[in-house]
NULUMFI-278579 format. One record per residue (C-alpha): residue in one letter; residue number from 1; z, y, x. Coordinates in Angstrom, 3 decimals, padded with zeros to 6 digits, m for minus. Layout:
N
residuo; num; zz; yy; xx
A; NUM; Z; Y; X
...
//
This chain:
453
residuo; num; zz; yy; xx
M; 1; 027.162; m005.784; 001.835
T; 2; 028.613; m004.959; m001.804
A; 3; 027.921; m001.829; m003.475
L; 4; 031.426; m000.342; m003.922
H; 5; 030.920; 002.061; m007.065
F; 6; 034.301; 001.181; m008.816
T; 7; 037.903; 001.137; m008.158
D; 8; 038.879; m002.575; m009.031
K; 9; 037.429; m005.640; m007.257
G; 10; 036.324; m006.998; m010.643
A; 11; 034.078; m004.108; m011.291
V; 12; 032.679; m004.266; m007.900
D; 13; 031.890; m008.046; m008.107
R; 14; 030.389; m007.362; m011.616
D; 15; 028.077; m004.481; m010.274
A; 16; 027.096; m006.743; m007.214
Y; 17; 026.174; m009.604; m009.459
M; 18; 023.982; m007.584; m011.693
I; 19; 022.106; m005.919; m008.888
R; 20; 021.583; m009.163; m007.108
T; 21; 020.402; m010.779; m010.486
V; 22; 017.967; m007.936; m010.960
R; 23; 016.577; m008.446; m007.405
D; 24; 016.211; m012.148; m007.842
C; 25; 014.363; m011.782; m011.239
I; 26; 012.075; m009.384; m009.696
K; 27; 011.211; m011.797; m006.881
G; 28; 010.015; m014.338; m009.517
A; 29; 010.152; m017.857; m010.217
Q; 30; 010.465; m019.458; m006.815
H; 31; 013.356; m017.352; m005.871
I; 32; 015.148; m018.037; m009.270
K; 33; 014.647; m021.922; m008.590
Q; 34; 015.921; m021.650; m005.028
N; 35; 019.103; m020.096; m006.373
G; 36; 019.376; m022.627; m009.133
K; 37; 023.148; m023.224; m008.854
T; 38; 023.704; m019.397; m009.284
Y; 39; 022.002; m018.975; m012.721
V; 40; 021.787; m022.634; m014.086
P; 41; 024.971; m024.658; m014.684
K; 42; 025.205; m028.016; m013.208
G; 43; 026.501; m030.830; m015.333
E; 44; 029.560; m032.767; m013.692
A; 45; 027.817; m036.054; m013.881
M; 46; 024.507; m034.746; m012.766
Q; 47; 023.357; m036.060; m009.288
V; 48; 021.880; m033.402; m006.579
Q; 49; 018.435; m034.824; m006.860
D; 50; 018.606; m034.844; m010.707
F; 51; 019.719; m031.319; m010.911
A; 52; 017.136; m030.257; m008.385
A; 53; 014.378; m031.863; m010.698
Y; 54; 016.117; m030.261; m013.675
V; 55; 015.774; m026.847; m012.344
E; 56; 012.297; m027.363; m011.060
R; 57; 010.853; m028.384; m014.448
G; 58; 011.868; m024.951; m015.756
S; 59; 009.240; m022.447; m016.544
W; 60; 010.037; m018.714; m015.546
C; 61; 008.654; m016.085; m018.101
G; 62; 007.981; m013.506; m015.339
T; 63; 008.972; m010.675; m017.826
P; 64; 011.211; m008.807; m015.490
E; 65; 008.765; m008.198; m012.716
A; 66; 005.879; m007.472; m015.144
T; 67; 008.328; m004.710; m016.822
V; 68; 008.999; m003.036; m013.580
R; 69; 005.337; m003.165; m012.630
D; 70; 004.083; m001.764; m016.047
L; 71; 006.805; 000.938; m015.940
L; 72; 005.870; 001.940; m012.488
G; 73; 002.188; 002.022; m013.557
I; 74; 002.807; 004.287; m016.447
A; 75; 005.287; 006.567; m014.293
L; 76; 002.519; 007.028; m011.477
R; 77; m000.757; 006.895; m013.359
Q; 78; m001.205; 010.546; m012.625
H; 79; m000.866; 011.476; m009.100
P; 80; 002.308; 013.424; m008.295
R; 81; 001.998; 017.124; m007.399
V; 82; 003.676; 017.897; m004.076
V; 83; 003.556; 021.607; m002.589
V; 84; 004.962; 022.099; 000.805
P; 85; 004.370; 024.723; 003.574
E; 86; 001.917; 023.876; 006.372
L; 87; 004.594; 023.282; 008.724
L; 88; 006.318; 020.521; 006.427
K; 89; 002.847; 018.954; 005.748
P; 90; 003.408; 015.974; 008.488
M; 91; 006.284; 014.864; 006.225
L; 92; 003.778; 013.814; 003.493
A; 93; 002.130; 011.544; 005.919
K; 94; 005.445; 010.197; 007.341
A; 95; 008.418; 010.748; 005.149
T; 96; 010.555; 007.999; 005.984
W; 97; 012.144; 006.337; 009.157
D; 98; 010.168; 003.170; 008.367
G; 99; 006.878; 005.213; 008.228
D; 100; 006.140; 005.248; 004.642
N; 101; 004.277; 008.351; 003.391
F; 102; 005.700; 010.795; 000.918
F; 103; 003.941; 009.144; m002.250
Q; 104; 005.183; 005.771; m001.068
L; 105; 008.834; 007.233; m001.031
I; 106; 008.181; 008.474; m004.554
E; 107; 007.140; 004.905; m005.712
T; 108; 010.201; 003.347; m004.036
T; 109; 012.641; 005.813; m005.646
V; 110; 011.213; 005.539; m009.057
K; 111; 011.038; 001.641; m008.742
E; 112; 014.744; 001.382; m007.633
L; 113; 015.754; 003.835; m010.416
L; 114; 013.883; 001.789; m013.240
S; 115; 015.295; m001.622; m011.771
V; 116; 018.781; m001.325; m010.267
G; 117; 019.467; 002.310; m011.505
R; 118; 020.132; 004.067; m008.010
I; 119; 018.970; 004.564; m004.583
G; 120; 020.402; 006.584; m001.520
L; 121; 018.268; 009.140; 000.288
W; 122; 019.535; 010.532; 003.635
L; 123; 017.664; 013.400; 005.400
D; 124; 017.838; 013.283; 009.170
Y; 125; 015.742; 014.064; 012.226
A; 126; 014.124; 011.220; 014.060
T; 127; 016.152; 012.325; 017.292
P; 128; 019.167; 014.260; 018.005
E; 129; 017.235; 016.536; 020.245
A; 130; 014.511; 017.488; 017.559
A; 131; 012.919; 020.872; 017.836
I; 132; 012.525; 023.271; 015.006
T; 133; 009.018; 022.267; 014.469
D; 134; 009.890; 018.664; 014.326
T; 135; 009.548; 017.157; 010.800
P; 136; 012.809; 015.440; 009.376
V; 137; 012.500; 011.856; 007.980
V; 138; 014.271; 010.163; 005.029
H; 139; 016.424; 007.104; 005.707
V; 140; 016.225; 004.932; 002.370
F; 141; 019.237; 002.882; 001.392
M; 142; 019.346; 000.255; m001.519
A; 143; 022.319; 000.306; m003.976
E; 144; 023.928; m002.659; m002.064
E; 145; 024.002; m000.667; 001.201
I; 146; 026.007; 002.266; m000.318
E; 147; 029.765; 002.269; m000.391
A; 148; 031.472; 004.467; m002.865
P; 149; 030.986; 008.070; m002.123
D; 150; 033.699; 010.731; m002.379
W; 151; 033.013; 013.710; m004.520
T; 152; 034.186; 017.308; m004.750
T; 153; 033.120; 020.330; m007.025
G; 154; 031.577; 023.182; m004.780
A; 155; 032.100; 026.935; m005.322
D; 156; 028.824; 026.987; m007.455
G; 157; 030.396; 024.429; m009.739
M; 158; 027.920; 021.797; m008.486
R; 159; 029.315; 018.136; m007.703
Q; 160; 028.649; 017.436; m003.907
I; 161; 029.481; 014.291; m001.671
T; 162; 032.083; 014.757; 000.763
K; 163; 032.056; 011.321; 002.404
V; 164; 029.747; 008.043; 002.221
V; 165; 029.410; 005.029; 004.144
L; 166; 025.934; 003.480; 004.488
A; 167; 025.317; m000.027; 005.634
T; 168; 022.130; m000.678; 007.742
D; 169; 020.258; m004.037; 007.813
R; 170; 021.226; m004.719; 011.584
V; 171; 023.523; m007.459; 011.794
D; 172; 023.825; m009.522; 015.029
V; 173; 024.619; m013.271; 015.553
N; 174; 028.342; m012.428; 015.666
Q; 175; 028.171; m010.899; 012.221
H; 176; 028.703; m007.385; 013.406
Q; 177; 026.860; m004.789; 011.430
I; 178; 026.029; m001.415; 012.137
K; 179; 027.016; 001.361; 009.673
V; 180; 026.981; 005.137; 009.430
K; 181; 029.679; 007.415; 007.946
L; 182; 028.536; 010.844; 006.687
Y; 183; 031.298; 013.205; 006.053
L; 184; 032.747; 016.845; 006.097
D; 185; 035.375; 017.152; 008.726
E; 186; 038.524; 019.264; 008.175
E; 187; 036.462; 022.398; 008.959
G; 188; 033.796; 021.327; 006.550
V; 189; 031.338; 020.555; 009.217
Y; 190; 028.788; 017.868; 008.457
T; 191; 029.491; 014.935; 010.815
V; 192; 028.047; 011.523; 011.284
D; 193; 029.956; 008.556; 012.788
H; 194; 028.015; 005.382; 013.912
F; 195; 030.246; 002.486; 013.984
V; 196; 030.232; m001.228; 013.965
E; 197; 032.047; m003.535; 011.473
D; 198; 032.902; m007.080; 012.112
L; 199; 031.954; m008.743; 008.638
K; 200; 034.378; m011.561; 009.242
T; 201; 037.578; m009.537; 009.987
G; 202; 036.827; m006.092; 008.713
D; 203; 037.678; m004.521; 012.048
T; 204; 035.613; m001.398; 012.808
R; 205; 034.641; 000.360; 016.260
T; 206; 033.187; 003.807; 016.363
T; 207; 030.316; 003.999; 018.790
K; 208; 029.106; 007.487; 018.522
T; 209; 030.077; 010.709; 016.615
V; 210; 027.710; 013.597; 016.168
Q; 211; 027.526; 016.893; 014.340
P; 212; 023.708; 017.344; 013.303
T; 213; 022.314; 020.968; 013.608
A; 214; 019.484; 022.735; 012.019
R; 215; 017.929; 025.569; 013.787
G; 216; 020.806; 025.485; 016.395
K; 217; 023.687; 025.688; 013.710
T; 218; 025.804; 022.890; 012.225
M; 219; 025.704; 022.169; 008.452
G; 220; 028.106; 022.617; 005.598
A; 221; 026.634; 020.036; 003.249
I; 222; 025.862; 016.429; 003.710
P; 223; 021.927; 015.993; 003.288
F; 224; 022.298; 012.724; 001.297
V; 225; 021.474; 012.581; m002.287
L; 226; 022.216; 009.720; m004.720
P; 227; 019.764; 009.753; m007.844
H; 228; 020.556; 007.397; m010.531
T; 229; 020.018; 007.021; m014.347
G; 230; 022.828; 009.440; m015.130
G; 231; 021.543; 012.212; m012.746
L; 232; 022.514; 013.171; m009.179
G; 233; 026.409; 013.238; m009.577
P; 234; 028.968; 010.303; m009.370
V; 235; 027.406; 007.029; m010.484
P; 236; 028.471; 006.035; m014.067
D; 237; 029.793; 002.587; m014.587
V; 238; 026.640; 001.105; m016.569
A; 239; 024.582; m001.785; m016.035
P; 240; 021.150; m001.523; m014.154
P; 241; 018.338; m000.684; m016.584
L; 242; 016.557; m003.755; m016.115
Y; 243; 019.702; m006.013; m016.316
P; 244; 019.591; m006.766; m020.116
I; 245; 016.046; m008.085; m019.726
C; 246; 016.970; m010.054; m016.500
D; 247; 019.832; m011.719; m018.457
L; 248; 017.607; m012.841; m021.355
A; 249; 014.965; m014.028; m018.810
I; 250; 017.514; m016.304; m017.074
A; 251; 018.935; m017.503; m020.509
R; 252; 015.428; m018.406; m021.353
F; 253; 014.831; m020.175; m018.118
R; 254; 017.980; m022.315; m018.718
N; 255; 016.545; m023.162; m022.410
S; 256; 013.159; m023.873; m020.535
C; 257; 014.906; m026.387; m018.280
D; 258; 016.532; m028.174; m021.323
L; 259; 013.201; m028.195; m023.080
E; 260; 011.202; m029.786; m020.159
V; 261; 013.885; m032.465; m019.686
A; 262; 013.983; m033.260; m023.333
L; 263; 010.122; m033.599; m023.386
H; 264; 010.314; m035.702; m020.355
M; 265; 013.048; m037.983; m021.868
T; 266; 010.942; m038.158; m025.006
C; 267; 007.918; m039.445; m023.066
S; 268; 010.101; m041.707; m020.802
P; 269; 012.819; m042.869; m023.190
T; 270; 015.656; m045.081; m022.060
A; 271; 015.583; m048.565; m023.395
I; 272; 019.013; m049.741; m024.846
V; 273; 019.940; m053.299; m025.646
V; 274; 023.173; m054.186; m027.665
G; 275; 023.808; m058.015; m027.348
D; 276; 021.940; m060.347; m025.168
G; 277; 018.692; m062.021; m024.406
K; 278; 017.666; m065.180; m025.994
N; 279; 018.130; m067.079; m022.622
G; 280; 021.130; m064.979; m021.601
Q; 281; 018.839; m062.457; m019.762
V; 282; 017.163; m059.345; m020.984
N; 283; 013.710; m058.389; m019.821
R; 284; 013.944; m054.944; m018.177
T; 285; 010.257; m054.264; m018.070
V; 286; 008.829; m051.935; m020.689
G; 287; 005.225; m051.628; m021.485
A; 288; 002.159; m053.334; m022.723
G; 289; 002.311; m057.015; m022.828
Q; 290; 006.138; m057.194; m022.212
V; 291; 008.187; m059.153; m024.852
W; 292; 011.939; m058.936; m025.467
E; 293; 013.538; m061.936; m027.080
L; 294; 016.957; m061.257; m028.120
R; 295; 019.614; m063.483; m029.681
D; 296; 020.407; m063.349; m033.370
G; 297; 022.525; m060.108; m033.998
S; 298; 021.286; m058.376; m030.916
Q; 299; 019.602; m054.891; m031.286
A; 300; 017.057; m053.040; m029.147
Y; 301; 016.037; m049.337; m029.382
F; 302; 015.241; m046.342; m027.304
L; 303; 017.593; m043.394; m026.353
E; 304; 015.620; m040.096; m026.654
P; 305; 016.296; m036.547; m027.948
G; 306; 015.756; m035.918; m031.504
L; 307; 012.854; m033.777; m032.657
H; 308; 015.095; m031.371; m034.475
A; 309; 016.997; m030.709; m031.172
I; 310; 013.593; m029.828; m029.291
N; 311; 012.495; m027.610; m032.043
H; 312; 015.851; m025.697; m031.995
V; 313; 015.230; m025.317; m028.080
K; 314; 011.676; m024.135; m028.871
T; 315; 012.956; m021.465; m031.406
A; 316; 015.542; m020.169; m028.877
L; 317; 012.860; m019.793; m026.293
D; 318; 010.572; m017.584; m028.575
D; 319; 013.561; m015.715; m029.932
K; 320; 014.669; m014.579; m026.355
L; 321; 010.938; m013.691; m025.437
D; 322; 010.863; m011.437; m028.598
Q; 323; 014.153; m009.836; m027.548
M; 324; 012.695; m009.107; m024.098
R; 325; 009.783; m007.498; m025.547
M; 326; 011.864; m005.484; m027.754
L; 327; 014.034; m004.315; m024.884
G; 328; 010.901; m003.652; m022.719
A; 329; 009.416; m001.519; m025.436
R; 330; 012.473; 000.682; m025.405
L; 331; 011.689; 001.452; m021.795
M; 332; 007.927; 001.516; m021.684
T; 333; 005.370; 003.661; m023.662
R; 334; 003.509; 001.926; m026.468
G; 335; m000.022; 002.077; m027.432
I; 336; m001.619; 003.672; m030.622
S; 337; m002.396; 001.407; m033.649
R; 338; m005.557; 001.675; m035.230
N; 339; m003.991; 003.322; m038.390
E; 340; m001.946; 005.763; m036.349
S; 341; m002.876; 009.331; m035.465
Y; 342; m002.324; 010.868; m032.043
E; 343; 000.387; 013.207; m033.495
T; 344; 002.286; 010.315; m035.135
A; 345; 001.967; 008.381; m031.825
A; 346; 003.404; 011.416; m029.833
M; 347; 006.450; 011.502; m032.158
N; 348; 006.995; 007.736; m032.187
Q; 349; 006.575; 007.652; m028.307
R; 350; 009.673; 009.897; m027.484
G; 351; 012.140; 007.285; m028.564
H; 352; 010.548; 004.621; m026.423
D; 353; 010.369; 006.241; m022.935
S; 354; 013.735; 007.883; m022.599
M; 355; 014.949; 005.681; m019.821
L; 356; 011.614; 006.264; m018.157
V; 357; 011.824; 009.971; m018.506
I; 358; 015.266; 009.835; m017.256
A; 359; 014.495; 007.955; m014.261
I; 360; 011.616; 010.098; m013.280
R; 361; 013.493; 013.422; m013.713
S; 362; 016.248; 011.893; m011.601
A; 363; 013.779; 010.932; m008.891
E; 364; 011.941; 014.336; m009.054
A; 365; 015.322; 016.195; m008.657
A; 366; 016.285; 014.119; m005.830
L; 367; 013.196; 014.456; m003.860
Q; 368; 013.001; 018.301; m004.591
R; 369; 016.396; 018.593; m002.897
I; 370; 015.272; 016.562; m000.037
L; 371; 012.108; 018.759; 000.431
E; 372; 014.229; 021.769; 000.012
W; 373; 016.596; 020.772; 002.792
A; 374; 013.715; 019.963; 004.968
N; 375; 012.142; 023.298; 004.311
D; 376; 015.377; 025.213; 005.073
W; 377; 015.772; 023.264; 008.415
Q; 378; 012.470; 024.424; 009.582
G; 379; 013.131; 028.037; 008.464
N; 380; 010.306; 028.112; 006.005
T; 381; 010.465; 030.789; 003.382
D; 382; 007.547; 029.435; 001.292
P; 383; 008.849; 027.275; m001.638
V; 384; 008.344; 023.693; m001.842
K; 385; 007.863; 021.733; m005.239
I; 386; 007.426; 018.255; m006.543
E; 387; 006.323; 017.417; m010.107
L; 388; 005.959; 013.945; m011.269
H; 389; 003.972; 013.100; m014.582
K; 390; 006.385; 012.747; m017.552
D; 391; 004.012; 012.980; m020.592
F; 392; 003.583; 009.312; m021.373
V; 393; 001.786; 009.544; m024.743
A; 394; m001.592; 008.096; m024.727
A; 395; m002.651; 011.740; m024.116
M; 396; m006.303; 011.341; m023.477
M; 397; m008.107; 014.045; m025.563
T; 398; m010.407; 013.065; m028.408
P; 399; m014.047; 014.453; m028.553
Q; 400; m012.916; 016.757; m031.370
Q; 401; m010.027; 018.115; m029.265
I; 402; m012.377; 018.512; m026.276
Q; 403; m014.847; 020.400; m028.572
A; 404; m012.066; 022.632; m029.857
Q; 405; m010.776; 023.544; m026.376
F; 406; m014.352; 024.477; m025.298
S; 407; m014.987; 026.600; m028.499
L; 408; m011.876; 028.722; m027.584
Y; 409; m012.996; 029.025; m024.116
Q; 410; m016.513; 030.137; m025.176
A; 411; m015.084; 032.564; m027.754
G; 412; m012.812; 034.218; m024.959
A; 413; m009.558; 033.041; m026.604
I; 414; m008.448; 031.279; m023.629
S; 415; m009.240; 031.546; m019.915
W; 416; m011.161; 029.058; m017.600
E; 417; m007.891; 028.285; m016.020
T; 418; m006.164; 027.287; m019.296
F; 419; m009.280; 025.417; m020.476
Y; 420; m009.099; 023.334; m017.288
L; 421; m005.299; 022.793; m017.353
N; 422; m005.648; 021.488; m020.958
L; 423; m008.602; 019.047; m019.724
Q; 424; m006.115; 017.764; m017.007
R; 425; m003.186; 017.195; m019.401
G; 426; m005.724; 015.424; m021.548
E; 427; m006.667; 013.118; m018.647
I; 428; m010.200; 014.531; m018.732
A; 429; m010.360; 016.484; m015.644
R; 430; m009.150; 015.123; m012.309
P; 431; m005.576; 016.142; m011.585
E; 432; m006.008; 016.554; m007.950
V; 433; m008.778; 019.136; m008.124
S; 434; m007.948; 022.724; m008.992
A; 435; m009.610; 025.082; m011.547
D; 436; m011.406; 026.965; m008.800
E; 437; m012.626; 023.750; m007.109
E; 438; m013.924; 022.368; m010.378
R; 439; m015.921; 025.707; m011.018
Q; 440; m017.473; 025.542; m007.605
A; 441; m018.386; 021.818; m008.160
I; 442; m020.177; 022.703; m011.283
A; 443; m021.889; 025.584; m009.601
D; 444; m022.907; 023.270; m006.754
D; 445; m024.513; 020.942; m009.335
G; 446; m026.776; 023.853; m010.562
R; 447; m025.523; 023.823; m013.905
P; 448; m024.097; 026.907; m015.816
L; 449; m020.657; 026.428; m017.131
T; 450; m021.629; 027.081; m020.647
G; 451; m023.985; 024.216; m020.726
I; 452; m021.340; 021.478; m019.836
M; 453; m020.715; 020.370; m023.426
//
């Protein structure tokens, strides 16, 4: 299934190629080598077995998957804060149709936004006969499984989806794929068509049409959200965030294949004889104790890559690795150098984590909307809230800062709650423990609060 986010076929193919490239790069070396012809050009005169050896010798740098892993670690290094009413708490334990909990859903959403730049989240009940007390679940759709949504501008000025087609991963032996179409009918009622598409002919057959209800009433909005690195509206025509790094990693892999073959040829050069042997025959054995006797005027030499060519390839490898590091630095936070203050680091940081912040804000907004829909379906009036960590500066407070905060608390300039909140932001106090719980824990230890420093 190709992600149809553009109007012309060339753009569709380009988008699908970039997403597939990012997927393959994240999977790592073996996957790149198994798809060698996709990413490494095969010479016209190169035999199949020679090409296989050529690709297998290449060295994969692993930068794309390491970048995603590091970005995700930075984004989720503090536990997300999720507040829901009691009736909605089962959703925290099972948030998706596949059984992932809500925090795994957060991780998947952020990872997809950082790598391919988009993900689809569809809220639905597990069964059509769901009761008001049942908890909704989220169906997760990857970028490749989402066809181009139709959009309109609502009365509130917000952009909203009026139709979207989603492809499931269920394909039978006859290449029939199950899909769903979410749309607003002529009366503006949210409707779901389940249908089967023949992937060979393009023919479709509708198997079921339903109009989901919440608290016994049909809905006037599609509970599907498409977060991306541009927000929650129509997807912009931009490359996936990780694609530039992946493109460089593949180019470096090609250089690595060339280098390894060049080194192999240098260690095992090809012997060349121009002329003839002394007795009309040329000894074809190379090695210690072997003598070549040639007729006058004949020449013998070895065919091998020049050292200058090998050095050029090595330089290209190093250059591409430096470029990947530079691109990664623009996405990730950076540490503090020994000559840099925390304030300077904080100012320099903001230019490096912009894509990370954008992705996290988009994920937060999308999941907030999912929780609000689920809350409304159950008739809850208590608010829901999700908050992801966005301060990616090396924020741990220095001893001097801790002492200054405690002095303010002791002097009555700030409350215990404010003091404790600052300790949480400075990554000193545990983020999942409230101020009251921490105060009780201190009392349980038998120590007065004024003696903790």
